[in-house]
C-alpha positions in Angstrom: -39.4 -14.9 -4.4 -41.8 -12.4 -2.9 -41.6 -14.2 0.4 -38.1 -12.8 0.8 -39.1 -9.1 0.4 -40.7 -8.6 3.8 -37.7 -10.0 5.6 -35.3 -7.8 3.6 -37.4 -4.7 4.3 -37.6 -5.5 8.0 -33.9 -5.9 8.2 -33.3 -2.6 6.4 -35.8 -0.8 8.7 -34.0 -2.3 11.8 -30.7 -0.8 10.5 -32.2 2.7 10.8 -32.6 3.2 7.0 -35.8 4.0 5.3 -37.7 1.0 4.2 -37.5 -0.2 0.6 -40.4 0.6 -1.6 -42.9 -2.2 -2.2 -41.9 -4.3 -5.2 -38.2 -3.8 -4.7 -35.7 -5.9 -2.8 -32.3 -5.1 -1.1 -29.1 -6.4 -2.6 -26.1 -6.4 -0.3 -22.5 -6.3 -1.3 -20.6 -9.3 0.1 -17.2 -7.5 0.3 -16.0 -4.4 2.1 -15.7 -0.9 0.9 -12.2 0.1 -0.2 -11.0 2.3 2.7 -7.6 2.8 4.4 -8.6 0.0 6.7 -9.0 -2.3 3.8 -5.5 -1.7 2.5 -3.9 -2.0 5.9 -5.6 -5.3 6.7 -4.8 -6.6 3.2 -1.1 -5.9 3.6 -1.1 -7.5 7.1 -2.9 -10.6 5.7 -0.3 -10.7 2.9 2.5 -10.6 5.5 0.8 -13.4 7.5 0.4 -15.4 4.3 4.2 -15.3 3.8 5.2 -16.0 7.4 2.5 -18.4 8.3 3.2 -20.6 5.2 6.9 -20.8 6.3 5.9 -21.4 9.9 3.5 -24.3 9.1 5.9 -25.8 6.7 8.7 -25.8 9.3 6.8 -26.7 12.5 4.1 -29.2 11.5 6.4 -31.7 9.8 3.8 -32.4 7.1 5.9 -31.2 4.2 5.0 -28.5 1.7 2.4 -30.8 0.1 0.7 -31.8 3.4 0.5 -28.3 4.6 -0.9 -27.2 1.3 -3.7 -29.8 1.5 -4.5 -28.9 5.1 -4.7 -25.2 4.4 -6.8 -25.8 1.3 -9.3 -27.7 3.3 -9.6 -24.9 5.9 -9.9 -22.4 3.1 -12.8 -24.3 1.4 -14.6 -24.5 4.8 -14.3 -20.8 5.4 -15.3 -19.9 1.8 -18.4 -22.1 2.3 -19.2 -20.0 5.3 -18.5 -16.8 3.3 -20.8 -17.8 0.5 -23.6 -18.7 3.0 -23.6 -15.2 4.6 -26.2 -12.9 3.2 -24.0 -9.7 3.6 -20.5 -8.7 4.3 -19.2 -10.0 7.6 -15.7 -8.7 8.5 -14.6 -11.8 10.6 -15.6 -14.3 7.9 -14.4 -12.2 5.0 -10.9 -11.4 6.4 -10.4 -15.0 7.6 -11.0 -16.1 4.1 -8.5 -13.5 2.8 -5.8 -14.6 5.4 -6.3 -18.3 4.4 -6.3 -17.5 0.7 -3.0 -15.6 1.2 -1.5 -18.7 2.8 -2.8 -21.0 0.1 -1.7 -18.7 -2.7 1.8 -18.6 -1.3 1.8 -22.4 -1.0 0.7 -22.9 -4.6 3.6 -20.8 -5.8 6.0 -22.5 -3.4 4.9 -26.0 -4.5 5.5 -25.2 -8.2 8.9 -23.8 -7.4 10.2 -26.1 -4.7 8.4 -29.4 -5.5 8.0 -29.3 -9.3 11.0 -27.2 -10.1 9.0 -24.7 -12.2 11.1 -21.5 -12.7 9.8 -18.4 -11.1 9.7 -16.6 -14.5 7.4 -19.4 -15.9 5.1 -19.4 -12.9 4.8 -15.6 -12.8 3.8 -15.6 -16.5 1.4 -18.5 -16.0 -0.4 -16.9 -13.0 -0.7 -13.6 -14.9 -2.3 -15.4 -17.9 -4.7 -17.3 -15.6 -5.6 -14.1 -13.8 -6.3 -12.4 -17.2 -8.5 -15.4 -18.2 -10.5 -15.0 -14.9 -11.0 -11.3 -15.5 -12.1 -11.8 -19.1 -14.6 -14.5 -18.1 -15.8 -12.3 -15.3 -16.3 -9.3 -17.5 -17.9 -11.3 -20.3 -20.4 -12.8 -17.8 -21.2 -9.7 -15.7 -20.0 -6.7 -17.8 -18.2 -5.4 -14.8 -15.2 -6.2 -12.6 -16.3 -3.8 -9.9 -16.0 -4.9 -6.3 -18.9 -2.6 -5.3 -21.4 -5.0 -6.7 -20.2 -8.5 -5.6 -23.8 -9.4 -4.7 -24.5 -12.6 -6.6 -23.0 -16.1 -6.2 -21.5 -16.0 -9.7 -19.8 -12.6 -9.1 -18.5 -13.9 -5.7 -17.0 -17.0 -7.4 -15.2 -14.7 -9.9 -14.1 -12.4 -7.1 -12.5 -15.2 -5.0 -10.8 -16.8 -8.0 -9.3 -13.4 -8.8 -8.1 -12.9 -5.2 -6.5 -16.4 -5.2 -4.5 -15.8 -8.4 -3.5 -12.3 -7.4 -1.9 -13.9 -4.3 -0.2 -16.6 -6.3 1.0 -14.1 -8.9 2.2 -11.7 -6.3 4.1 -14.5 -4.5 5.8 -15.6 -7.7 6.6 -12.1 -8.9 7.8 -11.0 -5.5 10.1 -14.0 -5.1 11.4 -13.4 -8.6 12.3 -9.8 -7.8 13.6 -10.4 -4.3 15.6 -13.6 -4.9 16.6 -13.6 -8.5 17.5 -10.0 -8.7 19.0 -10.0 -5.2 17.6 -6.6 -4.2 17.1 -7.4 -0.5 14.0 -7.2 1.5 13.8 -3.4 2.1 14.8 -2.5 -1.5 12.1 -4.9 -2.8 9.5 -3.5 -0.4 10.4 0.1 -1.4 10.2 -0.9 -5.1 6.7 -2.3 -4.7 5.6 0.6 -2.5 6.7 3.0 -5.3 4.8 0.9 -7.8 1.6 1.2 -5.7 2.1 4.9 -5.3 2.5 5.2 -9.1 -0.9 3.4 -9.5 -2.5 5.8 -7.0 -1.1 8.8 -8.9 -2.3 7.4 -12.2 -5.8 6.9 -10.7 -6.3 10.2 -8.8 -4.3 12.5 -11.1 -4.4 10.9 -14.5 -7.8 9.3 -14.4 -6.8 5.6 -14.6 -9.9 3.4 -14.3 -10.8 2.7 -10.7 -11.4 -1.0 -11.3 -8.1 -1.6 -12.9 -6.3 0.6 -10.4 -7.7 -1.5 -7.6 -6.7 -4.8 -9.0 -3.2 -3.7 -10.0 -2.7 -2.3 -6.5 -4.2 -5.5 -5.0 -1.6 -7.6 -6.8 1.3 -5.3 -5.8 0.4 -5.4 -2.1 1.2 -9.2 -2.1 5.0 -8.8 -2.8 5.0 -5.7 -0.6 3.7 -7.5 2.4 5.8 -10.5 1.7 9.0 -8.4 1.6 8.0 -6.8 5.0 7.2 -10.3 6.5 10.5 -11.7 5.3 12.5 -8.8 6.7 10.9 -9.2 10.1 11.1 -13.0 10.3 14.3 -13.9 8.6 17.6 -14.1 10.6 19.9 -11.2 10.7 22.6 -13.2 8.8 20.2 -13.3 5.9 19.4 -9.6 6.0 16.3 -9.8 8.2 15.4 -8.5 11.6 15.4 -12.0 13.2 12.0 -12.0 14.9 11.2 -15.4 13.5 8.0 -16.6 11.8 6.2 -17.3 15.1 6.5 -13.8 16.6 5.9 -12.1 13.2 2.8 -14.2 12.5 1.3 -13.7 16.0 2.0 -10.0 16.0 0.4 -9.4 12.6 -2.6 -11.7 13.4 -3.2 -9.7 16.6 -3.3 -6.4 14.7 -5.6 -7.9 12.1 -7.9 -9.2 14.8 -8.0 -5.8 16.5 -8.9 -4.1 13.3 -11.5 -6.6 12.3 -13.2 -6.3 15.7 -13.1 -2.5 15.3 -14.8 -2.7 11.9 -17.3 -5.2 13.1 -18.4 -2.8 15.8 -18.2 0.5 13.8 -19.3 -0.9 10.4 -17.0 1.7 8.7 -16.4 -0.5 5.7 -20.0 -1.6 5.1 -21.7 -0.3 2.0 -25.4 0.6 1.9 -27.5 -2.1 0.3 -28.7 -1.4 -3.2 -32.4 -1.4 -4.0 -33.1 -3.5 -7.1 -36.5 -4.4 -8.7 -37.9 -7.7 -7.5 -38.6 -10.2 -10.2 -42.2 -10.8 -11.0 -43.7 -13.5 -8.8 
């Protein structure tokens, strides 16, 4: 274990920060800091998850199940790369989020379209599974904070939670938009107001930061999906008629530009935490 300390100290010195004291190692967070950039890219990834899932299902001719298997394999490959990184890398991280958005959408769509599971049932089921993940995470780590996703176990809990927030957001969003027949913009406005209420509860009323984050994270899924559906769906169905191809490419281009910007500027990278090294 002590062999890793010089390399960590050297890397920290190279970044322009003071070197770590002898006997302490650097522990780096594997996920970005929560900034305005984070929420913008998250919503864009959510929108891509909705439109890309529809695009792949329509154009590849593999069927919903085939597309789901293909995207799941790609997601696993990217998550392997994410777990192998030693610190947060914007390109790898956000590619994983984009793919997990697609897979989360496809999981919900498979339950509804292929298995005939009612949206009410899948929404409740995903909510229960997500609660189980959070409970297991907290019992294991005594925190749900995303500021300390710096061990493999915490990262496993983190990505499980992200997956089921997307699945839950998809089911809940479809339930509100389709079953309640509110239309895309009304649905988007409803979820935007819900996110604003969470922000007010956090900043004005002192709602816990961790729970504020995860509730907002869930709500951005149906918000982004409603925006994506409005842009991509035909005008006869209440949409703008851009189609899934144009909508997906447009949002992917914006995501790419923001990720490149963050890679260069490192505006969402947290400083590594110094922790005592275990005795050798």
